[in-house]
N, C-alpha and C positions, 0 to 999 in steps of 0.2 A: 204731729203738731208739737211744737215747742212748748216745753213747760216753763223755763226760765231762760232768758236771752241776755247777754251782757250789752251788746249794742248790734248794729246792723252788720258789722263786718267781722265780728268775732264768732268762733264756733259756739254753738249753744251750750249751756252748762248741763242740761238735761232735757230728754225728749221721751215721747213714746216710741219705742223702737219700731212698732208695726206701721208708724207713719212715715218712715223712710222709704222712699221709693225703691222698688226692686231695681236690680241691674238691669240694663236694656238687653244685654247678651247673656244668654244662659251658661255659656261655656267658652273657654279658648280653645278647647280640644278641636282638631280637624275632623272632618267626617272620615270614617263612619262612626266616630264616637261622639261627636257634637250632638246629634239627634238622641243619643241616650240619656243626655241631660235635660231634655225638653220638659221633665215633671219636677224640675229643681227650680227654685226661686230664691235668689239671695239679696238680702239687704246688707249693704256694706257699712256697718255701723261706725266702725273705727275711723273711717275716712271723714265722717260729719264732724268728727272732734278733732281732726288734723293729726291722728295718731299715725306715726310713721314706722315705729320699729316692730310693730305687730299688727295683724289684721283681725277684726272681730267682725263675724257675719252672723245674722239671723238668717237661718236657711229653713224654707218650707220644701218638704218633699211630698207631692201628691201621691196617692196610691200608685204603685208601680215604679215610683221614682228611684234614682240612685244619687247619692251625694257626689260621687266621682267613679272613676274607674278604680279597681283594686290597686293600690299604690302605696309606696312609702317615700319618704324623702331622704336624701342624702345628708343634709344639713339642718333642715327646719324640723321644729318640734310642732305638734298639733294637739289640740285638746278639744273635746265636745262635750255638751251638757244638754240633755234632753229636757225640753220645756213641755212638750205635748205629744201625745201619740206614743206609739210602740215600734220604733225601728228595729231592724235587725243589724247588728254589728257583725259584718263578715270580715274575717282575717285569714291570713295563710296558716292560722293554728286552729280554725274552725269558726263557729257562728254562735252568737248569743242574743237573746231577745232582750231589749231595753225597754225601760219605761220611764215616765217623767221623774225627775230628779236624779236620775242615774248619769254617770259621766265616764268618759273613757279619755286616756292620754297615749300619745304616740310620739316616743322620742325618735329623733333622726336616727335612720338606719335600723329601726326596729321592725315590728310587724307590719306587713302589708295589711291595708284596712279600707273599708268603705261602709257606709250606711245603706240599706235598702228598705224601702217601705212595702212591706208584703201584706199590709192591711188594707181595709176600705176606708180609712180616715187619713186625714193630713198628719204629718209629722212636722213639729217644730223644734229646732235645736239651734244652740249657739255653737259656733265653731271659732276657735282662737288658734292663730298660728304665727310664729315669728317670720321675720323677713330676712333671714341670714343670706347674704348675697352668694352667689355661685352655686345655688342648690340645684340638684337634679331630681326628677320623679322618675322612679323605677316602678315598672308595671309588670308583674309576674305573670299575668294571664293574657294580656292583649299585646299586639305588635305595635308599640309605641314606646317612645322615650321622651322625656322632657329636659331640656337644659334652660336654665335661666340666664338670660342676656345681662350684661352690665346695667341696663335701664330697668331691669326687674321683670321684663316681659318673658313669657315661655316661649321657646323655640320647640316644635314637635317634629320628630323624625321616627322613621320605623327603626326597629333595634339594629338593623345593619347600617344605619346612617342615612338611607335614602329619604328624600323629602317627601311629604304628604302633598 
């Protein structure tokens, strides 16, 4: 629900984040990875305000959910802030339990990372990432590679370059 609105054609000035409808598709990953994201629900908050240089999502992970595959970006930075619940931050350097109020940042080319919900309660967190063109997703555990097309969409292949 909008709190304040300038006019019918302008983005809202403010709103209740949970009122933004979740994305209709849980992931752009191809199978067999797509179904692993079935317990993840993203609300794309930045787009509501017309923000183009970075993305802001309010993401819910149901019990057993994963934020993404374990990954790092070649050019894009990412940041997360835990609002509710106790996710586990899994990185290529180990794992750490998070709680509300904690945050983590991932510079481009840094540690591979993902959040997993190993509890019986929902996790809610904000994720912020830039939209630097020409990014690649590197997945150290899974046989997948992501390349960003000029239009910003992700193209997924196996690590040997063959299509899914």
